[in-house]
C-alpha positions as CSV (number, residue, x, y, z in Angstrom):
1,X,70.1,14.8,-52.6
2,X,67.2,17.7,-51.4
3,X,67.1,18.8,-48.0
4,X,63.4,19.9,-47.1
5,X,61.6,21.3,-43.8
6,X,59.1,18.9,-42.5
7,X,56.0,21.3,-43.7
8,X,57.4,20.9,-47.3
9,X,58.1,17.2,-46.7
10,X,54.0,17.1,-45.6
11,X,53.0,18.5,-48.6
12,X,54.2,16.4,-50.9
13,X,53.3,13.6,-49.1
14,X,49.6,14.8,-49.4
15,X,49.5,15.4,-52.9
16,X,50.6,11.4,-53.3
17,X,52.1,9.5,-55.8
18,X,55.8,8.9,-56.0
19,X,58.2,11.4,-53.4
20,X,62.2,10.7,-54.6
21,X,65.2,11.9,-53.3
22,X,64.8,14.3,-50.3
23,X,65.5,14.1,-46.8
24,X,65.0,15.4,-43.5
25,X,65.3,15.3,-39.9
26,X,62.4,13.6,-37.3
27,X,59.5,15.3,-39.5
28,X,56.2,14.6,-37.9
29,X,54.0,12.5,-39.4
30,X,52.0,11.3,-36.6
31,X,48.5,9.9,-38.0
32,X,48.5,10.9,-41.2
33,X,47.2,8.4,-44.2
34,X,50.1,7.6,-46.8
35,X,48.1,5.1,-48.5
36,X,49.9,3.6,-51.7
37,X,52.4,6.4,-51.1
38,X,55.9,5.6,-52.7
39,X,59.2,6.7,-51.1
40,X,62.7,6.4,-53.1
41,X,65.7,7.3,-52.1
42,X,64.3,9.4,-49.4
43,X,66.0,9.9,-46.0
44,X,63.7,10.5,-43.0
45,X,65.4,9.4,-40.0
46,X,63.5,9.9,-36.6
47,X,60.2,10.4,-38.6
48,X,57.6,9.9,-36.0
49,X,54.6,7.8,-37.9
50,X,52.7,6.6,-34.9
51,X,49.3,5.4,-35.8
52,X,49.9,6.7,-39.6
53,X,48.5,4.5,-42.7
54,X,50.9,3.5,-45.1
55,X,48.3,0.5,-46.7
56,X,50.1,-0.6,-50.0
57,X,53.0,1.9,-50.0
58,X,56.2,1.0,-51.1
59,X,59.9,2.4,-49.3
60,X,62.5,1.6,-51.7
61,X,66.2,3.2,-50.4
62,X,66.8,5.3,-48.1
63,X,66.7,5.7,-44.3
64,X,63.7,5.4,-41.5
65,X,66.1,4.8,-39.1
66,X,65.0,5.5,-35.4
67,X,61.5,5.7,-36.8
68,X,58.5,5.8,-34.6
69,X,56.1,3.1,-36.3
70,X,53.9,2.5,-33.3
71,X,50.2,1.4,-34.2
72,X,51.3,2.0,-37.7
73,X,49.1,0.2,-40.1
74,X,51.4,-1.3,-42.7
75,X,49.2,-3.9,-44.6
76,X,50.7,-4.8,-48.0
77,X,53.6,-2.3,-47.2
78,X,56.9,-3.2,-48.8
79,X,60.8,-1.8,-47.7
80,X,63.3,-2.7,-50.0
81,X,66.2,-2.0,-49.4
82,X,66.0,0.2,-46.6
83,X,67.7,1.6,-43.8
84,X,65.4,0.6,-40.4
85,X,67.8,0.5,-38.0
86,X,65.8,1.1,-34.2
87,X,62.8,1.9,-35.5
88,X,60.1,0.7,-33.3
89,X,57.4,-1.1,-34.7
90,X,55.6,-2.1,-31.0
91,X,51.2,-2.6,-32.0
92,X,52.2,-2.2,-35.4
93,X,50.0,-4.1,-37.9
94,X,52.0,-5.8,-40.1
95,X,49.8,-8.0,-42.8
96,X,50.8,-9.1,-45.8
97,X,54.0,-6.5,-45.4
98,X,57.5,-7.4,-46.9
99,X,61.1,-6.3,-45.6
100,X,63.7,-7.4,-48.2
101,X,67.4,-7.0,-47.9
102,X,66.7,-4.0,-45.0
103,X,69.5,-3.3,-42.3
104,X,67.2,-3.4,-39.2
105,X,69.8,-3.4,-36.1
106,X,68.4,-2.9,-32.5
107,X,64.6,-2.8,-34.5
108,X,61.7,-3.1,-31.6
109,X,59.6,-5.8,-33.5
110,X,58.0,-6.7,-29.7
111,X,54.2,-6.5,-29.2
112,X,53.1,-6.4,-33.3
113,X,49.5,-6.9,-33.7
114,X,47.5,-9.3,-35.5
115,X,46.6,-13.1,-35.0
116,X,48.5,-14.6,-37.8
117,X,52.6,-14.0,-38.9
118,X,52.1,-12.8,-42.6
119,X,54.7,-10.5,-43.2
120,X,58.5,-11.4,-44.6
121,X,61.8,-10.8,-43.4
122,X,63.3,-12.1,-46.3
123,X,67.2,-11.0,-46.6
124,X,67.0,-8.8,-43.5
125,X,69.5,-7.8,-40.6
126,X,67.9,-8.1,-37.5
127,X,70.8,-7.8,-34.8
128,X,70.3,-6.7,-32.0
129,X,66.8,-6.8,-32.2
130,X,63.7,-6.6,-29.6
131,X,61.8,-9.8,-30.0
132,X,60.8,-10.5,-27.0
133,X,57.4,-12.6,-26.8
134,X,57.1,-12.4,-30.7
135,X,54.9,-15.1,-32.4
136,X,56.6,-16.5,-35.4
137,X,55.2,-20.1,-35.3
138,X,55.3,-21.6,-38.3
139,X,57.0,-18.8,-39.5
140,X,59.5,-19.4,-42.6
141,X,62.7,-16.9,-42.8
142,X,65.3,-16.8,-45.1
143,X,68.4,-15.1,-45.0
144,X,67.9,-13.2,-41.7
145,X,70.7,-12.2,-39.8
146,X,69.3,-12.8,-35.8
147,X,73.1,-12.0,-34.3
148,X,72.6,-11.1,-30.6
149,X,68.3,-10.5,-31.4
150,X,66.5,-11.0,-27.8
151,X,63.8,-13.6,-28.3
152,X,63.0,-14.5,-24.9
153,X,59.7,-15.6,-24.7
154,X,59.3,-16.3,-28.6
155,X,57.1,-18.6,-30.0
156,X,59.1,-20.2,-32.8
157,X,57.3,-23.6,-33.0
158,X,57.4,-25.0,-36.7
159,X,59.3,-22.8,-38.2
160,X,62.0,-23.2,-40.7
161,X,65.2,-21.1,-40.4
162,X,67.1,-21.5,-43.5
163,X,70.4,-19.5,-44.5
164,X,69.7,-17.5,-41.0
165,X,72.3,-16.4,-38.4
166,X,71.7,-17.0,-34.7
167,X,74.9,-16.0,-33.3
168,X,74.9,-14.8,-29.8
169,X,70.8,-14.9,-29.9
170,X,69.1,-15.0,-26.4
171,X,67.0,-18.2,-26.5
172,X,65.4,-17.7,-22.7
173,X,61.8,-19.2,-22.5
174,X,62.1,-19.5,-26.4
175,X,59.0,-21.9,-27.9
176,X,61.3,-24.0,-30.1
177,X,59.5,-27.7,-30.5
178,X,59.9,-28.4,-33.8
179,X,61.3,-25.6,-35.3
180,X,63.9,-26.9,-37.8
181,X,67.0,-24.9,-37.8
182,X,69.4,-27.9,-39.3
183,X,69.5,-24.6,-42.5
184,X,70.7,-22.1,-39.6
185,X,74.0,-20.8,-37.9
186,X,73.9,-21.5,-34.5
187,X,77.5,-20.3,-33.8
188,X,79.6,-21.1,-31.0
189,X,77.3,-23.3,-28.6
190,X,77.6,-23.1,-24.7
191,X,76.4,-25.8,-22.5
192,X,73.0,-24.3,-22.4
193,X,72.2,-25.5,-26.2
194,X,70.8,-28.8,-24.6
195,X,68.4,-26.5,-22.9
196,X,67.5,-23.6,-24.9
197,X,67.6,-25.7,-28.2
198,X,65.2,-28.4,-26.8
199,X,62.8,-29.4,-29.0
200,X,64.4,-28.5,-31.7
201,X,64.9,-29.8,-35.1
202,X,69.1,-30.1,-36.0
203,X,71.4,-31.8,-38.2
204,X,74.0,-33.9,-37.0
205,X,76.9,-31.6,-37.5
206,X,74.8,-29.5,-35.4
207,X,74.4,-32.2,-32.8
208,X,77.9,-32.9,-32.5
209,X,78.6,-29.2,-31.5
210,X,75.8,-29.7,-29.1
211,X,77.7,-32.9,-27.2
212,X,80.8,-30.9,-27.2
213,X,80.1,-28.2,-25.3
214,X,78.7,-30.4,-23.2
215,X,82.2,-31.8,-22.7
216,X,81.4,-35.1,-24.6
217,X,83.2,-37.4,-26.6
218,X,81.7,-38.3,-30.0
219,X,82.7,-41.4,-31.5
């Protein structure tokens, strides 16, 4: 991987096309139009992409850990197997955006723009993520690890979670009416489960776990 300066990176990006195997720390890419760009195996840790446009961009491999994507336009952007730990997506526009097999530990997805959920998070790790007030109504999540994520105030009504992990998730005031959690790992349930999971669809085995958490004996 080739180390470059922020100015050199900006020049490579301005040329468009594909940029691969370059690295720099905290590059200032604030407000740039990077539509259609392809980044392959690039390490741009802490990149400032506030207000940037990545419409139709592809980011494959590498790292954007700690990047600021606040108010960025990520329409039709694809993130494939990228380290996105601690990224901030507050106010970002995620229309038809796809995150596949990404490491998103500690990411901040609160306050996303858009009236409908049209982004995907297949196979990604969102452990410890800030998902407060996120609207995931009727969303279909597959293979997403949400361990210890903050879902307080989130709307997951009629969502379907398949092969997802919900261990130690904060579900305070989360709306789960009609949410199908039968294919999710709920972890070790506590006596609060009957309240936090109210309205959700669970399997017989999960229901038995809820009863045991309440100290009930299922006969």
